[in-house]
N, C-alpha and C positions, 0 to 999 in steps of 0.2 A: 866748434860749430854744432849747430843743432841739425838733426836729421829729420827730413820730412818724408813720411811714408808715401810711396808711389801711389797708393790707393787710399782714398779717404775712409775714415771710420764714421759710421752713422751712430748717433746717440738717440735712443728712443726714451722719452720721458712722458709721464702722464700729462704734465702741464709744465711748460717752460715759456718765459721765466716765471719763477715762483719764489717769493721772499722767504718762505719757510724752508726752502731746500737750497740754501746758499752753499752747502757743502758740495752739491753737484756743480753749481756755478764755479766754485773754487777749483774743482777738479778739471772742468772744461778749460778754464783760463790757464792753468798750469800745463795741461796737455797741449794746448796751442803753443805755449811758450817753449815746450819741448820739441816743437816742430811738427806736430800731428795736424793733418788736414781733417777737418770734421764737418759733418752735415748733421744738423740738429732737427729732431722731429718731436713735435708736441701733439699728443693724441687729443688733447682738449685745446680750445682757444687759449692763447696766452693770458696770464693773469693781468688784469688792468693795472695801470700805473697806481702808485709809484713803483718803479723797478729799482733794483740796486744799481748804482752808477757803473759797476763793472760790466753790466750787461752791454753797455754801449761800446765796450772795448773788445767784445767777442767778434771775431772775424767770420766765424762759420755761418753758413746760410741756415735760416730757420724755415722749416716746412710744417704747415698745418692745413687742415681742410678749411675751405671757405666757411664763413659764418652763415651766409644765406643758404636756406635749404635747397633751393633749385640749383645753385652753383655747386653745392656740395655733392648732390646726386650726380650731376654731369661729370664732375671731376672724378668721382669714384667709378662711374661707368666707363669712362675713357681709360682710367688706370687699369681696371680689371680687364678690359678688352685688350689693351696692349700686352698685359701679362699672359693672357691666353694665347695670343698670336706668337709672342716671343718664345714661350716654353709651354706648349699645351700639356705635355705629360707631367711636368712639374706642377702646373696649376691643378691638374686632375688629382695628383697626389695630395696637394694641400686641401683640396675640396673634400677628398675622402677622409683625411685626418680630422677636418672640422666636423664632418658628419658623425664620425665615431665619437669624438670628444663631446659633441652635443648630446648624443644618446646616453653618455655616461655621466653627464653633468646635472647638478641640481638647478643650474641656471643656463639652460641651452641658448637662450637669446644672447647671453653674454659672450658665449663662444662665437656666435655668428657676428657679433659686433666687432670682435677682435679680428676675425677673418676678413671682414669688409675693410677695416682699417689697414690690414696687412697688404691688401692689394695696392693701396696708395703708396705705402712705404716701399714695397718691392719695386714698383714702377720707378719711383724717384731714385732709389738706390742703384738700380740697373742703369738708368740714364746718366748718373754721375760717377759711374765706375767705382762704387763703394766696395771695399775689400772685406769689411767686417761690420756686422750689425750688432751693436751693444745696447742692451736695455738696462735702465736703472729701475729696479724693483722686480720681484719675482712673480708678480701677479699680472695685471693687464699688459704692461709694457713687454714683459717677457713672452707672453702669449702672442702678441703682435709680431715680435721679433722671430719667434719660431715659425709662424705661418709665412712670414715674408721670406725667411730663409729657404723654406721649401719651394716657394714660388719662383724665387730668383736664382737659387743655387749659391747664394752668398752665405758663408758661415755666420753663426751668431753666438753671442755670449751674453751673460747678464750678471748684474750685481744684486744680491739679496741683502736686505737690510734687517728689519725687525718685524713690524706688523705684517708686511707682505709675505715674509717667510713663515711665520707661525700660524697665519690664518689661511694659507693656501694648502689644500689637501696634499698629503704626502704622496699619493699616487700620481697627482698632477706634477708635483716637483720631480718625482722619479723620471717621468716622461720628458720633462723639459731639460733636466740635466743630461739624460741619455742623448738627446738630440743636439745639445750645445757643444761647442768646442771646449769651453771652460766656463766656470762661474767663479765669481769672487764674493766674499762676504766680509763684514767689517768687524767680526769678533771671533776669537777662538771658540767661544761658547757656541756660536752658530755653526762653525765647522764641525764640532762634535755632534751637534744635533743632526746635521745633514748626513754625516757618515753613519749615524745610528740607524738610518732607514734606507740609504742608497746601497745598491749592490756594490761589492768590493771593486768590480771592474771600473766603476765611475769615481772612486775615491780620489784618484789623482787629478780629476778635473776640478776639484774644489780647492780654492786658494784663499788664504787669509790676506786681505789688504785693508789695513786700518784706514779710517777717514783721517787723513793728515791735517795738520794745522800749520799755518804760517806763523812760526814762533816770533818772527821779527815784528809782527803786528801786535804782540802781547808782551809788553815790557813787564818785568817783575816789579811789583810794588816794593816799597822800602820795608825791610824786615822789621826795623824798629819804628814804630809809628804811634802817634797819640790818638786815642779814640776820641771822637767828637763828644764832648760832654761826659767822657768817661764811660759811655754806654756802648757795648759792642753791637755791630750791625751784622745780622745773619741775612744773607742774600740767597734767594732761590729763583730759578728761571725755568720756564717751560710752559707748554700749552696746558690750560686748565682742564685736564681730562683725568679720568680715574687712575690710569696706569702711572701717573707722575707722583701719586701719593701725597698730594698737598694736604689732605685731611689729616694724615698722620703727622705732618710737620706742624700743623696748627695745634693738634693735641699735645705734641711735644712742647710747643711754646707755652701752652697752658700750664704744663708741669713746671717749666722754668719759672713762671710767675708765682706759682704756688710755693716754690722754694725761696722766693724773695730775690731772685737773680734779675738784675737789670739788663735789658736787651731791647733791641728793635729788630724786627724781621720784615724784609721787603720781598714781595713775590712779584716777579716780572713775567707777564704773559697774559694772553687772552684765551677764552675757550668757553665751552658750554657749561662748565661748573662754576662760573663766576658768582652767580646769585647764591648758589648753595654754599660756596666757601665763605662768602660775605656773611651768610646767616650763621655759619659755624663760628666765625670770628666774634660775632655779636653774642652768640650763646655762651662762649667762654669768657666774655667780657674783655676781649683783647683788642678793642678798637684803638687803643693808644699804643699798642705794641706791634700789631701785625697790619701791614698795608698791602693792598692789591694795587699795583701800579699800572696795570695794563701793559700793552706792547711798548717796545722801545727800539729805537734804531740801533743798528750794529755799532755805530760809532759811540753812541751814548752808553750802550751796555759795556763796551770795552773800558770806558772811563769809570763806570759804576763799579766794576770789579775792584778797582783800586780803593774804593771807599769801604768795601766790605771787610769784615774781620774773619768771617767764616762763610763758606758756601755749603748749603745743605740741600740735598734732593733725596727723596725717599721713594724711588720707583718700586712698583710691585707688579706681579703677574695677575691680570684680571681673569674673570671667569671664562671668557672665550679664548684664552691663551695669549692674548695680545700682551706685549711687553716691550721695553726698550732694548736697544743693543748697548752701546756706550753713548749716553747722551752727550752731544757735542758741547753743551754748556759746562759739563764737568771738566772736560779737557780744557776749555777756555779758562775756567777758574784756576785750574792747576797751572796753566801757562802764565797766568797773571800773578802767581804767588799767593793765592788765597787758599788756606787750609780747607780741605773738603771732608764732609761727612756725608755718607750715602749708605745705600743698602746693598747687600750681597745678592744682586739679581742679575741674571744674564751675563753680559760681558763686563760689567762694572768692576769686578775684582781684578780684571786684567790690567787696569790702570790705577784704581784705588786699592792699593795693597795695604791691608790692615796694619796700622801702627807704623807703616813705613812711608807711604805716600799719601795717607789719609786714614780716616777711621771708617770702618764698616760695621753695620748692625744688621740683624735680620729684617726682612721686610715686614710691614704691618706690625711694627713694635714701637709705638710712640714712647714708651717708658725708656727703652734702651736708646732710642734716638735722643731723648732729652739728656740721658747720662753722657752720651758722647759730646753733645753740645756743651754741657757743663764742664767736661774735661778740658775742652779747648778754651772756653771762656775763662776758666780758673788758671790755666797754665798756657799762656800765649807762646812761651818758648817751644812747647811741643809742636804747635802749629807751624812755627817758623822752620823747625827742623824738617817736618814732613813736607812743607811747601818746597823747600830746596830739593829734596829728593824727588818730588813729583816733577819739577821742571827738568831735572836731569833725565828722568825716564822718558819724558816727551821728546827731548832732544835726541835720544837714542832710537826711539821706536815710532814716533808719530809725526815726524817732520813731513809736511805735505809734498815737498819736492821729491823726497825719497819714495814715499808711498805711491805717488803718481808715476814715477819712473817704473816702478814695479808693474803697475797696471799697464803702462804703455808697452813694456816688453812682452807681456802676455798677449796683448792685442796684435803687435807686429808679428809675433810668431804665427798667428793665425792668418792675418791679412796679407802678409808679405813673405812668409816662410823665413828663409835665412838671407834674404837679399839686402836687408838694411845693414849699414856699416856705421862705424864711427861712434863717437861719444855723444851723449845728450848734454844739452846746455845745463849748467848749474847756476846756483846762487842768485846774484843781485837782480839781473834783468827779470828773472822769473818771479822773484819775491814781489816785484812791483805790480804783478798781475794777480797775485793771490789776495784773498780776503779772509777775515775771521769766519769760522764756521759757527753757526748757532743752531738752536733747537730745530731738529728736522721734522718733528711731528707735533 
């Protein structure tokens, strides 16, 4: 039997539904399968269609402000009015915190924007008997959750990911962690970063919960396979942005061609660097070797993994500190049995363990990246061995059912104390609700 929390859990997201954040949708689906009652809040209007088909299966109510300005203002005024009447002292406390935060912030208007949104969230959460407010991302959603918590008296928590964690000032994060019941983050690297500046009294609030993957949706490709035309296919997937390191991958491909190695490289994804990357491909004379394929549906991408001989991604830390955590596409490739080459950045070494579950090179090192690709192209048996080890690692540490169970336990400890009983549902029924996770950024 699954256990349903007596109090719903509110999820706050910047935008929901959103195709680029299917890992959150996956978590929500499995959480509902585990018996959790949820209320979903989108700070921005929902992304226009197409939506992932799983969105239609989510039972939770979705709350967002009206699109029309007049209706939005009236909704906010009513919500804040009810919050003042219900808990005037709490509302005053939240107002004071917003004033102090705005005086300390480089973007004071942003603080007040989150305060205004929080009035709407607090009002809806109070009306629906929410037991915990949980935000995905440490920036705007966590700020709204913190203010809404003060206004309503409902505890809050949040999940920190990558860009949101490293681009939020540490003093702001210290305050949010201090006020939260707990926080989760998706890599051990992030845990170490947080504990490096948080006071020791808050270290126990920080929990590692990996983004799980539904392994049943990613069958291992055949270990022994014939390459089409005898030419290996290198696959890479991600948004076309600087931190993904596609320029380094293209430069590595140029070195492969200089060595006389036959290959094809397919890059799946869209983003602001498309024109620049196209120009780099042309400059290196790689038009017949490297293709920019644009975006691809999750179903098509899952099939495409089975056509690839190698998965390569070369993330880097860019000047403003932005970086990946563990890119979901790396985990998907590993689940599909594709040997992985990547860079030793952020949490990637936690899953791509050099010469065991994949090959790692330093970031911004196209020559070393090319050498690693050469090694796998020339010795396919090495890739087969590492791919099997990678799948075994995922089955042990990144199964979505187990990671979501862990998160739900943390939430119930805050929302319901020790009142919940019994065992959570396992296996097949939940697997039917999960979906592959893909690039989150």
